[in-house]
N, C-alpha and C positions, 0 to 999 in steps of 0.2 A: 184310199178311195172308198166311196160309199155307193150303195146301190138303192135306187128307188124302184121298187117292184111290187106287184100285187101280192096280197097274202094268201092267195089260193094255191100257190106252188108249195112244194114240200122243201123245207129248209132244214139243213143239218150243220150246226156249227161244231167246230172242233179245234184243237190246238195242235200245231205241228211247226217244226222249224223255228221255234221261238216266236211264233206269230199266231194271231187270231185268224182262223180260216173258216170257210164255209162252202157247202155244196148246195145249190138250189136247182131243182129240176122238176119237170113235169112227169108224172107217172100215173098209172091207172089206179093204184091204191097206196096208202101210207106204208103198208108192209113192203110193197115193191120198191117204193122210193127209198126206204131205209136199207134194203138189201143192195140197191144200186149204189147208194151213198157209202155204205160200208166197203164195198169193193174199191171205190175211188180213194177212200181214206186209207185203206190198206196199202194201196200203191204209193201214196204220198209217204206213208211211214216206212215202207220198203226202201225208198230212195233216201230218205233221211238216215236210216240205219246204215245204208251202204256208203254214204259219202260225207256224213257229218264228221268234222274235224274233232268234235267233242267225244266221239265214241272210239274207244281204243281198239275196237274190233272192226272199224270201218275200213273200206279199201284205201281211203285217203290216209287214214292213220297208219296203216301198214306201210304205205309208200314213204310217208314222212319219217316213220321210225327207222327205216332202212337207209335214210340219207347219209351219205359219206361211206357207206359200206361197199364191199366189193361186189355183192350180188344184186342183180336187178330183180324187180318184183314183177311177177307174171300177172297180167290183168285179163278179166273176162271181156267179152265182145262189147258189152254195153259201156264199160269203162274206157275201152279203147276208142269207141266212137266219141265219148265226151272229151277225151284227151285230144282227139283230132280236131274237135270243135274249138277247144281252147287254143290250139295252134292257129286255127283260122282267125279267131278273134285277135290274137296277138299280131298277126300280119295285117289284118284289116284296120287295126287301130294304131299302126306304126309303133307298136310295142307298148302302148299305154294300158291295154287290157292284158294284164299278166298275172296268171293265177299262182305265180310264185311270190307275189307281193303281199300275201296275207301275213307274213312275218312282221310287217311294219305295225300291225295292231299292237304288238308288244310295247311299243313306245307311246301308244295313244290310249288314254282312258277318258272316254267322253262323258263320264260321270264327274270328272274333275276338270276345272278350267286351268289346265296346265299344258303349256306348249313345250314339247321336247326339244332339247338343244341339238344342233348339228352333230355334236359328238355322240349323242345317244342314238341318233338315226344312222350314223355312218356304218357301224358293224351290221346293222340290219339291211341296209341298202346293198351291202356286199353279198347278201344272201339272195337277192332278187335277180332273176334272169331266166326267163323261159328258154332263151336260146341256149342255155347251158345244159338243159335237161337232156339226158341221154335216153333215146328210144330205139328199140330194135323189135320191130313187129309188135307183139303184145307185151313186151317187156319194157319196163321203165326204171330208170335209176336217177336219183338226185346226187350229183357228184360230191357235194360238200355237206358235211354235218351241220345241222341247223336249218338247212333249206326245207321248205314246206310247199305243198300244193294246197290250194284252198278253192273248192268249187262253189263257194258262197256267192260269187258273182253271177251264176246262172243256175244254181241248184234248185231254188224255189220255182223258177220259171219252167225248168225241165219237168219238175214234179207236177206242175199244173197242166202241162201238156199231156203228160202220161196219164194223170187222173181223168182228164177229158177223154182221152183215147179209150180208156176202160169203160167209161160211160157210153160212148158211142158204140162200142162193141157189143153192149147189151141192149142197144136199141134206143137209148135216150137221144132225143133230137131237139129238146128245148131245155135250156138252163145254162149254168155256168159253174166254174170252179174259181174260188177266190182264195189265194194263199197270201195272206197278209198284204193285200192290195195288188198282187200280181194276178190279173184276170185272164182266164181263158173261157170264152163264150162258145157254147156248143151250138146254140140256135136261139132264135128270138123268143119272146114271150108267147104264150098260147094264142093270143089274139093277133100274132104276127108283128107286133110293134117291137122296136129294139129296146134293149135295156139302157137305162139312163145311168151312165157311170160318172160319178162325181170325182173331179180332180181336187185334191186337197190344196187349200190355200197355204202356200209355204210360210206365210207370216202370221196366220191366225189359226191356231190350233182348233181343230173340230169344224172349221168352216170350209165350204166348197167354193172354189173360185171359178170353175167352169164345169159344164156337163156335156159329155160326149155320148151320142147314141151308138150303141154297138149291137149288131145282130149276130155276128159270127166273128171268129178270129180272136185276137188278144189285144189287151191294152195294158201297158206297163208304165210306171212312172218312177224316176229317180229324182231325188232332191236333196238339198242341204239341210232339211228340217227333220230327217228321220232320226239321226243320232248326231248331236253337235254340242258344242259349248261356245260361249262368247268370252273373249278375253281382250281387254283394252280396245273395245269397239269393233272387233273383228270376229266374224263367225267362222268356226272350225268344224267342218263336217266329216263324216266317216268315209267319204270317197277320197282315197289317197292316190296321188300321182306316184307311180312306182319309180320314177326317175329322180324325184326330189324328196319323197317321203312325206310331203306336206299335203293337206287337203286342197281340193279344187275350190275355186271361188267365183267362177264366171257366171254360173247359172244357179238360180233358186230352184228350178224345177224343169224337168224335160219329160214329156209323155209321148209315147209312140204307139200307133195302132198297126198291127202286123198280123199275118196269118197264124203265127205261133207265139206263145208267150216267151219262149227262149229267145226268139228273134227280137221281139219288142224290148225285152229287158236288156238284152246285150246292146242294142242300139242306144238306148237311153243312157246306159253307163258310159258307152264310148263317147257320146256326145258331151256328157258332163266332163270326162277326162280331157277331151280335145279343147275345152274352153272356147275361145273365140272361133276356133275352126269347127266347132260342133255343128253350127247351123249348115255350113257347106257339106259336112259329112251326111247329115240327115237329108239334105236336098238330094244328094247323090243316090241314096237308097231308094228313092221313089215312094217311100212310105208316108202316110199321113202322120203329122206330129204337131205338138204344141209346146213351145218353150216359154219360160219366164226368166228373164235375165236378172242380174244382180240388182238392177234398179226397179224391178217389178214390171218391166215392159214385156208384152206378149209378142211372140213371133210364131209364125206358121207357114206352111208351104204356100207359094204363090197360087192364086186361083187359075 
């Protein structure tokens, strides 16, 4: 996503979660703006350190390292709440949003145009299954060695919400947090007008296909253009169906406007995973959305 905004606001770019990120806010002085932005960035970094699968000291890595062992891992309250949320997403999506499906990435390298064989996917699919995860209060155990949890499906969105909460706690009322396109808007521009959030054209890199005005809440987009390769005329993207191990193909792009970034992002992913049933799912949420199907046709809620 891209943002069209006046240059009078204070802008702080940074890198986190393998993404280009930014905080833009209205503040009385540049020093105050930097202080506020530093607080928000620190919160994003805290969440990244806590839940990144790439850090051996993260909560997720500790849980994964204990897979197949006899002992459960004791989790803090924040992690428990995120695990509860993951369970809700699993139920809401009819098992399609499954945070144990991250192991499937071992078969896919989106820097190479190579489609894994069913025999390569089969042992990984055997490790997928949120319903098999054992939980007892704050304790969690993955029963089979090689099983993994991956919070990547909602980690950035959660971090965007937390960063926005930190900013609001210190009195920021105008601005936004953008974590690699996952937007959480705190309030409108100083003149009261909404932010113009551009939706990436899924077939023309760097081009905007639609612009959505947002004064508060969150806007998230999932698409088949973020990480992909093409092979024999077919596009293979990074959003994988946990039941088949293969990428989704029905939608080019799904955008959702919601009160929270984690809600918007989760709904876009579920819609992508549900394929043709994704539009009905989005309609049931009551949220505003914009879809682009495999043929480039737009879809949106009925007026």
